MMTF fields as JSON, N, C-alpha, C and O atoms, coordinates in Angstrom:
{
  "mmtfVersion": "1.0.0",
  "mmtfProducer": "UNKNOWN",
  "numBonds": 463,
  "numAtoms": 464,
  "numGroups": 116,
  "numChains": 1,
  "numModels": 1,
  "chainsPerModel": [1],
  "groupsPerChain": [116],
  "chainIdList": ["A"],
  "bondAtomList": [4, 2, 8, 6, 12, 10, 16, 14, 20, 18, 24, 22, 28, 26, 32, 30, 36, 34, 40, 38, 44, 42, 48, 46, 52, 50, 56, 54, 60, 58, 64, 62, 68, 66, 72, 70, 76, 74, 80, 78, 84, 82, 88, 86, 92, 90, 96, 94, 100, 98, 104, 102, 108, 106, 112, 110, 116, 114, 120, 118, 124, 122, 128, 126, 132, 130, 136, 134, 140, 138, 144, 142, 148, 146, 152, 150, 156, 154, 160, 158, 164, 162, 168, 166, 172, 170, 176, 174, 180, 178, 184, 182, 188, 186, 192, 190, 196, 194, 200, 198, 204, 202, 208, 206, 212, 210, 216, 214, 220, 218, 224, 222, 228, 226, 232, 230, 236, 234, 240, 238, 244, 242, 248, 246, 252, 250, 256, 254, 260, 258, 264, 262, 268, 266, 272, 270, 276, 274, 280, 278, 284, 282, 288, 286, 292, 290, 296, 294, 300, 298, 304, 302, 308, 306, 312, 310, 316, 314, 320, 318, 324, 322, 328, 326, 332, 330, 336, 334, 340, 338, 344, 342, 348, 346, 352, 350, 356, 354, 360, 358, 364, 362, 368, 366, 372, 370, 376, 374, 380, 378, 384, 382, 388, 386, 392, 390, 396, 394, 400, 398, 404, 402, 408, 406, 412, 410, 416, 414, 420, 418, 424, 422, 428, 426, 432, 430, 436, 434, 440, 438, 444, 442, 448, 446, 452, 450, 456, 454, 460, 458],
  "bondOrderList": [1, 1, 1, 1, 1, 1, 1, 1, 1, 1, 1, 1, 1, 1, 1, 1, 1, 1, 1, 1, 1, 1, 1, 1, 1, 1, 1, 1, 1, 1, 1, 1, 1, 1, 1, 1, 1, 1, 1, 1, 1, 1, 1, 1, 1, 1, 1, 1, 1, 1, 1, 1, 1, 1, 1, 1, 1, 1, 1, 1, 1, 1, 1, 1, 1, 1, 1, 1, 1, 1, 1, 1, 1, 1, 1, 1, 1, 1, 1, 1, 1, 1, 1, 1, 1, 1, 1, 1, 1, 1, 1, 1, 1, 1, 1, 1, 1, 1, 1, 1, 1, 1, 1, 1, 1, 1, 1, 1, 1, 1, 1, 1, 1, 1, 1],
  "groupList": [{"groupName": "GLU", "atomNameList": ["N", "CA", "C", "O"], "elementList": ["N", "C", "C", "O"], "formalChargeList": [0, 0, 0, 0], "bondAtomList": [1, 0, 2, 1, 3, 2], "bondOrderList": [1, 1, 2], "singleLetterCode": "E", "chemCompType": "L-PEPTIDE LINKING"}, {"groupName": "LYS", "atomNameList": ["N", "CA", "C", "O"], "elementList": ["N", "C", "C", "O"], "formalChargeList": [0, 0, 0, 0], "bondAtomList": [1, 0, 2, 1, 3, 2], "bondOrderList": [1, 1, 2], "singleLetterCode": "K", "chemCompType": "L-PEPTIDE LINKING"}, {"groupName": "SER", "atomNameList": ["N", "CA", "C", "O"], "elementList": ["N", "C", "C", "O"], "formalChargeList": [0, 0, 0, 0], "bondAtomList": [1, 0, 2, 1, 3, 2], "bondOrderList": [1, 1, 2], "singleLetterCode": "S", "chemCompType": "L-PEPTIDE LINKING"}, {"groupName": "PHE", "atomNameList": ["N", "CA", "C", "O"], "elementList": ["N", "C", "C", "O"], "formalChargeList": [0, 0, 0, 0], "bondAtomList": [1, 0, 2, 1, 3, 2], "bondOrderList": [1, 1, 2], "singleLetterCode": "F", "chemCompType": "L-PEPTIDE LINKING"}, {"groupName": "VAL", "atomNameList": ["N", "CA", "C", "O"], "elementList": ["N", "C", "C", "O"], "formalChargeList": [0, 0, 0, 0], "bondAtomList": [1, 0, 2, 1, 3, 2], "bondOrderList": [1, 1, 2], "singleLetterCode": "V", "chemCompType": "L-PEPTIDE LINKING"}, {"groupName": "GLN", "atomNameList": ["N", "CA", "C", "O"], "elementList": ["N", "C", "C", "O"], "formalChargeList": [0, 0, 0, 0], "bondAtomList": [1, 0, 2, 1, 3, 2], "bondOrderList": [1, 1, 2], "singleLetterCode": "Q", "chemCompType": "L-PEPTIDE LINKING"}, {"groupName": "ALA", "atomNameList": ["N", "CA", "C", "O"], "elementList": ["N", "C", "C", "O"], "formalChargeList": [0, 0, 0, 0], "bondAtomList": [1, 0, 2, 1, 3, 2], "bondOrderList": [1, 1, 2], "singleLetterCode": "A", "chemCompType": "L-PEPTIDE LINKING"}, {"groupName": "ILE", "atomNameList": ["N", "CA", "C", "O"], "elementList": ["N", "C", "C", "O"], "formalChargeList": [0, 0, 0, 0], "bondAtomList": [1, 0, 2, 1, 3, 2], "bondOrderList": [1, 1, 2], "singleLetterCode": "I", "chemCompType": "L-PEPTIDE LINKING"}, {"groupName": "ARG", "atomNameList": ["N", "CA", "C", "O"], "elementList": ["N", "C", "C", "O"], "formalChargeList": [0, 0, 0, 0], "bondAtomList": [1, 0, 2, 1, 3, 2], "bondOrderList": [1, 1, 2], "singleLetterCode": "R", "chemCompType": "L-PEPTIDE LINKING"}, {"groupName": "ASP", "atomNameList": ["N", "CA", "C", "O"], "elementList": ["N", "C", "C", "O"], "formalChargeList": [0, 0, 0, 0], "bondAtomList": [1, 0, 2, 1, 3, 2], "bondOrderList": [1, 1, 2], "singleLetterCode": "D", "chemCompType": "L-PEPTIDE LINKING"}, {"groupName": "LEU", "atomNameList": ["N", "CA", "C", "O"], "elementList": ["N", "C", "C", "O"], "formalChargeList": [0, 0, 0, 0], "bondAtomList": [1, 0, 2, 1, 3, 2], "bondOrderList": [1, 1, 2], "singleLetterCode": "L", "chemCompType": "L-PEPTIDE LINKING"}, {"groupName": "MET", "atomNameList": ["N", "CA", "C", "O"], "elementList": ["N", "C", "C", "O"], "formalChargeList": [0, 0, 0, 0], "bondAtomList": [1, 0, 2, 1, 3, 2], "bondOrderList": [1, 1, 2], "singleLetterCode": "M", "chemCompType": "L-PEPTIDE LINKING"}, {"groupName": "CYS", "atomNameList": ["N", "CA", "C", "O"], "elementList": ["N", "C", "C", "O"], "formalChargeList": [0, 0, 0, 0], "bondAtomList": [1, 0, 2, 1, 3, 2], "bondOrderList": [1, 1, 2], "singleLetterCode": "C", "chemCompType": "L-PEPTIDE LINKING"}, {"groupName": "TYR", "atomNameList": ["N", "CA", "C", "O"], "elementList": ["N", "C", "C", "O"], "formalChargeList": [0, 0, 0, 0], "bondAtomList": [1, 0, 2, 1, 3, 2], "bondOrderList": [1, 1, 2], "singleLetterCode": "Y", "chemCompType": "L-PEPTIDE LINKING"}, {"groupName": "THR", "atomNameList": ["N", "CA", "C", "O"], "elementList": ["N", "C", "C", "O"], "formalChargeList": [0, 0, 0, 0], "bondAtomList": [1, 0, 2, 1, 3, 2], "bondOrderList": [1, 1, 2], "singleLetterCode": "T", "chemCompType": "L-PEPTIDE LINKING"}, {"groupName": "GLY", "atomNameList": ["N", "CA", "C", "O"], "elementList": ["N", "C", "C", "O"], "formalChargeList": [0, 0, 0, 0], "bondAtomList": [1, 0, 2, 1, 3, 2], "bondOrderList": [1, 1, 2], "singleLetterCode": "G", "chemCompType": "PEPTIDE LINKING"}, {"groupName": "PRO", "atomNameList": ["N", "CA", "C", "O"], "elementList": ["N", "C", "C", "O"], "formalChargeList": [0, 0, 0, 0], "bondAtomList": [1, 0, 2, 1, 3, 2], "bondOrderList": [1, 1, 2], "singleLetterCode": "P", "chemCompType": "L-PEPTIDE LINKING"}, {"groupName": "TRP", "atomNameList": ["N", "CA", "C", "O"], "elementList": ["N", "C", "C", "O"], "formalChargeList": [0, 0, 0, 0], "bondAtomList": [1, 0, 2, 1, 3, 2], "bondOrderList": [1, 1, 2], "singleLetterCode": "W", "chemCompType": "L-PEPTIDE LINKING"}, {"groupName": "HIS", "atomNameList": ["N", "CA", "C", "O"], "elementList": ["N", "C", "C", "O"], "formalChargeList": [0, 0, 0, 0], "bondAtomList": [1, 0, 2, 1, 3, 2], "bondOrderList": [1, 1, 2], "singleLetterCode": "H", "chemCompType": "L-PEPTIDE LINKING"}],
  "groupTypeList": [0, 1, 2, 2, 0, 2, 3, 4, 5, 6, 7, 6, 8, 6, 6, 6, 9, 1, 1, 6, 0, 0, 7, 7, 7, 10, 9, 11, 8, 0, 4, 12, 2, 13, 14, 9, 3, 3, 10, 7, 12, 0, 15, 8, 2, 2, 8, 5, 14, 1, 6, 7, 6, 9, 0, 7, 8, 4, 8, 11, 1, 6, 0, 15, 14, 16, 16, 10, 8, 4, 0, 15, 0, 4, 8, 15, 9, 17, 4, 10, 11, 9, 13, 10, 14, 4, 4, 4, 18, 7, 3, 14, 16, 0, 6, 8, 9, 3, 13, 8, 10, 0, 4, 10, 17, 1, 0, 6, 16, 8, 4, 0, 6, 6, 4, 2],
  "groupIdList": [1, 2, 3, 4, 5, 6, 7, 8, 9, 10, 11, 12, 13, 14, 15, 16, 17, 18, 19, 20, 21, 22, 23, 24, 25, 26, 27, 28, 29, 30, 31, 32, 33, 34, 35, 36, 37, 38, 39, 40, 41, 42, 43, 44, 45, 46, 47, 48, 49, 50, 51, 52, 53, 54, 55, 56, 57, 58, 59, 60, 61, 62, 63, 64, 65, 66, 67, 68, 69, 70, 71, 72, 73, 74, 75, 76, 77, 78, 79, 80, 81, 82, 83, 84, 85, 86, 87, 88, 89, 90, 91, 92, 93, 94, 95, 96, 97, 98, 99, 100, 101, 102, 103, 104, 105, 106, 107, 108, 109, 110, 111, 112, 113, 114, 115, 116],
  "secStructList": [7, 7, 7, 2, 2, 2, 2, 2, 2, 2, 2, 2, 2, 2, 2, 2, 2, 6, 6, 7, 3, 3, 3, 3, 3, 3, 3, 7, 6, 6, 6, 7, 1, 1, 7, 1, 3, 3, 3, 3, 3, 3, 7, 1, 1, 2, 2, 2, 2, 2, 2, 2, 2, 2, 2, 2, 2, 2, 2, 2, 2, 2, 6, 6, 7, 7, 7, 1, 3, 3, 3, 7, 6, 6, 6, 7, 1, 3, 3, 3, 3, 3, 7, 1, 1, 3, 3, 3, 3, 3, 3, 7, 2, 2, 2, 2, 2, 2, 2, 7, 2, 2, 2, 2, 6, 6, 6, 1, 7, 3, 3, 7, 7, 7, 7, 7],
  "xCoordList": [25.785, 26.815, 26.514, 25.376, 27.538, 27.378, 27.211, 27.77, 26.444, 26.332, 27.626, 28.346, 27.908, 29.119, 29.036, 30.064, 27.81, 27.655, 28.105, 28.849, 27.663, 28.061, 29.544, 30.215, 30.049, 31.456, 32.354, 33.342, 32.016, 32.847, 32.797, 33.785, 31.666, 31.58, 32.438, 33.038, 32.498, 33.357, 34.828, 35.608, 35.2, 36.568, 36.84, 37.912, 35.878, 36.036, 36.255, 37.083, 35.52, 35.697, 37.086, 37.726, 37.549, 38.887, 39.948, 40.888, 39.801, 40.754, 40.717, 41.762, 39.521, 39.37, 39.99, 40.556, 39.886, 40.461, 41.985, 42.594, 42.598, 44.049, 44.358, 45.43, 43.401, 43.579, 43.758, 44.433, 43.153, 43.159, 42.41, 41.446, 42.864, 42.249, 41.6, 41.912, 40.674, 40.038, 39.492, 39.79, 38.694, 38.114, 36.965, 36.005, 37.081, 36.046, 35.636, 36.48, 34.328, 33.806, 33.135, 32.263, 33.549, 32.929, 32.114, 32.606, 30.868, 29.992, 30.303, 29.943, 30.97, 31.464, 30.509, 30.804, 29.372, 28.518, 28.018, 27.812, 27.819, 27.329, 28.456, 28.209, 29.697, 30.773, 31.887, 32.71, 31.93, 32.917, 32.377, 31.464, 32.954, 32.391, 33.085, 32.558, 34.249, 35.042, 34.919, 35.459, 34.226, 34.055, 32.821, 32.333, 32.311, 31.158, 31.58, 30.943, 32.671, 33.087, 34.596, 35.348, 35.022, 36.394, 36.334, 35.449, 37.258, 37.463, 38.842, 39.841, 38.88, 40.134, 40.38, 39.495, 41.599, 41.934, 43.423, 44.145, 43.877, 45.3, 45.831, 45.12, 47.125, 47.897, 48.957, 49.334, 49.436, 50.421, 51.766, 52.52, 52.08, 53.381, 53.177, 52.111, 54.218, 54.107, 53.976, 53.33, 54.582, 54.427, 52.955, 52.447, 52.284, 50.871, 49.997, 49.037, 50.307, 49.493, 49.58, 48.589, 50.765, 50.93, 50.149, 49.555, 50.151, 49.389, 47.892, 47.179, 47.418, 46.003, 45.683, 44.673, 46.553, 46.347, 46.336, 45.507, 47.258, 47.304, 46.013, 45.474, 45.517, 44.279, 43.101, 42.294, 43.005, 41.92, 42.043, 41.053, 43.254, 43.456, 43.045, 42.321, 43.514, 43.227, 41.728, 41.161, 41.081, 39.654, 38.789, 37.848, 39.085, 38.257, 38.498, 37.575, 39.741, 40.031, 39.28, 38.78, 39.199, 38.458, 36.977, 36.297, 36.48, 35.087, 34.973, 33.906, 36.076, 36.026, 36.352, 36.112, 36.898, 37.185, 38.608, 38.843, 39.554, 40.901, 40.928, 40.084, 41.89, 41.955, 42.405, 43.166, 41.931, 42.41, 43.863, 44.659, 44.216, 45.605, 45.833, 44.912, 47.093, 47.511, 48.772, 49.69, 48.821, 49.992, 50.451, 49.651, 51.749, 52.287, 52.714, 53.112, 52.639, 52.969, 54.451, 54.807, 55.317, 56.748, 57.08, 57.74, 56.619, 56.874, 55.922, 56.329, 54.662, 53.698, 53.108, 52.291, 53.498, 52.895, 51.507, 50.676, 51.263, 49.925, 49.739, 50.288, 48.961, 48.656, 47.281, 46.301, 47.221, 45.966, 45.566, 46.347, 44.335, 43.812, 42.56, 41.591, 42.594, 41.485, 40.629, 41.067, 39.403, 38.43, 37.292, 36.197, 37.537, 36.545, 35.44, 35.403, 34.531, 33.433, 33.886, 33.221, 35.027, 35.591, 37.081, 37.797, 37.536, 38.968, 39.385, 38.84, 40.368, 40.826, 42.122, 43.054, 42.163, 43.365, 43.805, 43.083, 44.984, 45.506, 46.751, 47.763, 46.655, 47.711, 48.428, 47.87, 49.678, 50.27, 49.672, 49.172, 49.705, 49.127, 49.733, 49.015, 51.043, 51.706, 51.22, 50.936, 51.125, 50.68, 49.213, 48.824, 48.409, 46.998, 46.857, 46.052, 47.641, 47.625, 48.07, 47.546, 49.032, 49.574, 48.579, 48.36, 47.979, 47.098, 45.674, 45.013, 45.206, 43.92, 42.764, 42.046, 42.604, 41.557, 40.157, 39.286, 39.947, 38.613, 38.253, 37.089, 39.27, 39.041, 38.837, 37.943, 39.687, 39.602, 38.221, 37.676, 37.665, 36.365, 35.293, 34.448, 35.325, 34.399, 32.936, 32.042, 32.681, 31.281, 30.701, 29.49, 31.543, 31.044, 30.449, 31.093, 29.232, 28.622, 29.417, 29.97, 29.462, 30.113, 29.112, 27.939, 29.618, 28.813, 29.427, 30.65, 28.59, 29.083, 29.715, 29.124, 30.916, 31.567, 31.059, 31.237, 30.434, 29.841, 30.886, 30.882, 31.777, 32.904, 32.958, 33.943, 31.912, 31.989, 32.139, 32.218],
  "yCoordList": [135.688, 135.475, 134.193, 133.934, 133.416, 132.158, 132.413, 133.362, 131.563, 131.679, 131.191, 130.372, 131.703, 131.265, 129.786, 129.117, 129.263, 127.822, 126.967, 126.003, 127.31, 126.504, 126.714, 125.803, 127.912, 128.2, 127.369, 126.79, 127.309, 126.531, 125.041, 124.331, 124.567, 123.158, 122.895, 121.827, 123.861, 123.712, 123.656, 122.894, 124.454, 124.423, 123.073, 122.497, 122.571, 121.268, 120.161, 119.275, 120.211, 119.193, 119.285, 118.264, 120.51, 120.694, 120.138, 119.474, 120.407, 119.907, 118.383, 117.734, 117.818, 116.358, 115.7, 114.611, 116.35, 115.795, 115.705, 114.902, 116.52, 116.439, 115.666, 115.812, 114.846, 113.934, 114.655, 114.145, 115.84, 116.507, 115.618, 114.943, 115.624, 114.791, 115.662, 116.843, 115.028, 115.712, 117.082, 118.09, 117.108, 118.38, 118.764, 118.012, 119.929, 120.443, 121.831, 122.661, 122.064, 123.391, 123.947, 123.306, 125.138, 125.816, 126.994, 127.804, 127.087, 128.213, 129.355, 129.305, 130.375, 131.477, 132.666, 133.671, 132.56, 133.737, 134.318, 135.527, 133.472, 133.977, 134.33, 134.951, 133.939, 134.084, 135.053, 135.419, 135.471, 136.491, 137.321, 136.902, 138.509, 139.466, 139.436, 139.995, 138.8, 138.984, 137.863, 137.989, 136.768, 135.713, 134.891, 134.932, 134.139, 133.265, 131.868, 131.267, 131.352, 129.982, 129.88, 130.603, 128.964, 128.46, 127.074, 126.287, 126.768, 125.39, 125.007, 125.65, 123.951, 123.484, 122.069, 121.214, 121.842, 120.5, 120.291, 121.194, 119.08, 118.847, 117.996, 117.206, 118.199, 117.359, 116.666, 117.156, 115.534, 114.76, 115.455, 115.189, 116.35, 117.031, 118.446, 118.787, 119.267, 120.631, 120.591, 121.455, 119.598, 119.467, 119.231, 119.803, 118.391, 118.139, 119.347, 119.626, 120.064, 121.256, 122.256, 122.898, 122.386, 123.309, 122.82, 123.621, 121.497, 120.937, 121.167, 121.472, 121.019, 121.282, 122.755, 123.073, 123.645, 125.084, 125.412, 126.195, 124.81, 125.051, 124.615, 125.326, 123.443, 122.922, 123.841, 124.139, 124.289, 125.209, 126.499, 126.988, 127.051, 128.318, 128.194, 129.041, 127.128, 126.94, 126.77, 127.388, 125.929, 125.65, 126.869, 127.146, 127.602, 128.762, 129.908, 130.654, 130.045, 131.076, 130.778, 131.691, 129.499, 129.093, 129.447, 129.676, 129.49, 129.893, 131.399, 131.902, 132.118, 133.582, 134.172, 135.359, 133.376, 133.892, 133.547, 132.504, 134.428, 134.227, 134.611, 135.386, 134.077, 134.468, 135.914, 136.419, 136.584, 137.934, 137.891, 138.73, 136.908, 136.742, 135.304, 134.588, 134.899, 133.569, 133.751, 134.463, 133.115, 133.206, 131.809, 130.876, 131.677, 130.443, 129.402, 128.301, 129.727, 128.711, 128.355, 127.245, 129.274, 128.988, 127.846, 126.88, 127.96, 126.895, 125.725, 124.564, 126.041, 124.99, 124.257, 123.356, 124.616, 123.911, 124.456, 123.758, 125.719, 126.305, 127.27, 128.371, 126.848, 127.727, 128.332, 127.614, 129.662, 130.369, 131.026, 131.766, 130.749, 131.336, 132.138, 131.593, 133.431, 134.304, 134.593, 135.259, 134.08, 134.336, 135.238, 135.208, 136.02, 136.897, 136.113, 136.057, 135.5, 134.768, 133.425, 132.844, 132.931, 131.67, 131.876, 132.407, 131.457, 131.448, 129.984, 129.228, 129.601, 128.214, 128.087, 128.874, 127.081, 126.78, 125.363, 124.399, 125.242, 123.93, 123.67, 124.359, 122.676, 122.407, 121.097, 120.194, 121.0, 119.686, 119.173, 119.976, 117.867, 117.355, 118.004, 118.282, 118.25, 118.838, 120.266, 120.644, 121.049, 122.438, 122.48, 123.335, 121.568, 121.541, 121.226, 121.84, 120.271, 119.948, 121.138, 121.367, 121.895, 123.025, 124.182, 124.74, 124.547, 125.726, 125.44, 126.322, 124.23, 123.764, 124.75, 125.138, 125.141, 126.109, 125.598, 126.367, 124.284, 123.738, 123.917, 124.121, 123.839, 124.03, 125.507, 125.887, 126.336, 127.784, 128.322, 129.204, 127.775, 128.221, 127.153, 126.919, 126.511, 125.388, 125.82, 124.989, 127.122, 127.597, 127.71, 127.872, 127.629, 127.726, 126.381, 125.345, 126.388, 125.134, 124.507, 125.209, 123.18, 122.464, 122.185, 121.903, 122.273, 121.984, 120.75, 120.63, 119.845, 118.652, 119.025, 119.763, 118.513, 118.724, 117.631, 116.439, 118.051, 117.111, 116.7, 117.197, 115.796, 115.467, 113.992, 113.543, 113.25, 111.787, 111.488, 110.323],
  "zCoordList": [242.333, 243.362, 244.132, 244.522, 244.334, 245.06, 246.554, 247.105, 247.187, 248.636, 249.274, 248.703, 250.461, 251.149, 251.507, 251.608, 251.701, 251.999, 250.814, 250.993, 249.62, 248.464, 248.151, 247.667, 248.428, 248.186, 249.109, 248.656, 250.386, 251.325, 250.976, 251.163, 250.475, 250.067, 248.824, 248.703, 247.902, 246.724, 247.141, 246.569, 248.127, 248.651, 249.311, 249.128, 250.072, 250.729, 249.697, 249.905, 248.595, 247.552, 246.917, 246.665, 246.66, 246.089, 247.04, 246.603, 248.327, 249.328, 249.373, 249.413, 249.366, 249.425, 248.197, 248.296, 247.045, 245.821, 245.895, 245.189, 246.744, 246.964, 248.251, 248.838, 248.671, 249.813, 251.15, 252.045, 251.287, 252.59, 253.582, 253.22, 254.832, 255.861, 256.923, 257.074, 257.66, 258.806, 258.404, 259.045, 257.343, 256.882, 257.809, 257.977, 258.397, 259.296, 258.811, 258.474, 258.783, 258.446, 259.697, 260.284, 260.094, 261.234, 260.724, 259.938, 261.171, 260.818, 261.783, 262.959, 261.274, 262.106, 262.155, 262.803, 261.48, 261.312, 262.627, 262.728, 263.639, 264.926, 265.894, 266.927, 265.569, 266.56, 266.153, 266.992, 264.899, 264.517, 263.368, 262.657, 263.195, 262.234, 260.875, 259.914, 260.768, 259.553, 258.531, 257.432, 258.853, 257.86, 258.196, 259.325, 257.213, 257.436, 257.885, 258.75, 257.285, 257.57, 257.705, 257.052, 258.567, 258.565, 257.958, 258.293, 257.073, 256.653, 257.172, 256.851, 257.978, 258.574, 258.054, 258.091, 257.57, 257.105, 257.287, 257.71, 256.96, 257.087, 255.95, 255.329, 255.711, 254.813, 255.645, 256.709, 255.169, 255.948, 256.063, 256.998, 255.118, 255.087, 254.567, 254.055, 254.706, 254.165, 252.643, 252.05, 252.019, 250.566, 250.202, 249.238, 250.979, 250.687, 251.03, 250.312, 252.102, 252.409, 251.263, 250.916, 250.676, 249.542, 248.322, 247.601, 248.093, 246.968, 247.158, 246.201, 248.397, 248.704, 248.432, 247.805, 248.909, 248.682, 247.189, 246.726, 246.443, 244.99, 244.32, 243.472, 244.701, 244.103, 244.406, 243.525, 245.656, 246.029, 245.222, 244.677, 245.145, 244.426, 242.962, 242.439, 242.3, 240.871, 240.644, 239.743, 241.464, 241.258, 241.554, 240.81, 242.624, 242.967, 241.984, 241.657, 241.515, 240.511, 239.221, 238.563, 238.859, 237.664, 237.795, 236.795, 239.036, 239.284, 239.497, 239.849, 239.281, 239.347, 240.696, 240.915, 241.622, 242.962, 243.393, 244.001, 243.074, 243.612, 245.098, 245.548, 245.86, 247.27, 247.418, 246.594, 248.476, 248.77, 249.182, 248.761, 250.014, 250.419, 250.82, 251.213, 250.71, 251.122, 251.957, 251.55, 253.117, 253.975, 254.36, 254.434, 254.605, 255.156, 254.147, 254.528, 252.856, 251.854, 251.82, 251.425, 252.226, 252.184, 253.148, 252.766, 254.395, 255.368, 255.173, 255.215, 254.961, 254.651, 255.839, 255.65, 257.071, 258.206, 258.533, 259.115, 258.148, 258.29, 257.124, 257.124, 256.135, 255.003, 255.255, 255.456, 255.242, 255.45, 254.139, 253.541, 253.693, 252.463, 252.819, 253.347, 252.526, 252.887, 251.66, 250.722, 251.685, 250.621, 251.109, 250.548, 252.123, 252.764, 253.456, 254.686, 252.68, 253.329, 253.884, 254.743, 253.388, 253.873, 254.13, 253.281, 255.298, 255.599, 255.717, 256.522, 254.893, 254.824, 255.619, 255.448, 256.491, 257.27, 256.906, 257.163, 256.311, 255.923, 256.775, 256.646, 257.635, 258.599, 258.313, 257.689, 258.779, 258.999, 260.31, 261.098, 260.571, 261.825, 263.068, 264.029, 263.063, 264.229, 264.476, 265.613, 263.413, 263.557, 263.99, 264.785, 263.472, 263.864, 265.35, 266.05, 265.819, 267.252, 268.088, 269.179, 267.58, 268.323, 268.393, 269.469, 267.271, 267.23, 267.699, 268.247, 267.491, 268.018, 267.755, 268.676, 266.5, 266.151, 266.478, 266.885, 266.294, 266.578, 268.05, 268.395, 268.915, 270.356, 270.652, 271.408, 270.04, 270.233, 269.842, 270.505, 268.755, 268.237, 268.475, 267.611, 269.635, 269.87, 269.92, 269.757, 270.147, 270.157, 268.753, 268.598, 267.733, 266.358, 265.942, 266.106, 265.409, 264.953, 263.808, 262.961, 263.799, 262.699, 261.588, 261.829, 260.365, 259.167, 258.516, 258.433, 258.061, 257.389, 256.052, 255.264, 255.801, 254.512, 253.557, 253.811, 252.471, 251.513, 250.485, 249.359, 250.869, 249.998, 249.591, 249.005, 249.897, 249.638, 248.15, 247.759]
}
């Protein structure tokens, strides 16, 4: 079984490959009980957020881990992908500014996304 750390980094790479911007990983292990990491990123448009979500879904499924659930793909301004140990939030810039998850969870330590 893969560690949640390596899993969240694999998701970050998939997102980066679809040109996701402002990729942030929050270590949630000390601040909430239902997941280990949040990965927050953005696409320039709802079309791009959906493309990012598709890329993550295809790549993680190929590694044997489909998402438990995906929400928000119809509108595309906030796509949420639940992988249990990692919850992925893919926003348009406007939705990210509105929901401000990084501010809401500011006590969660940030982890560097290894996507160079």
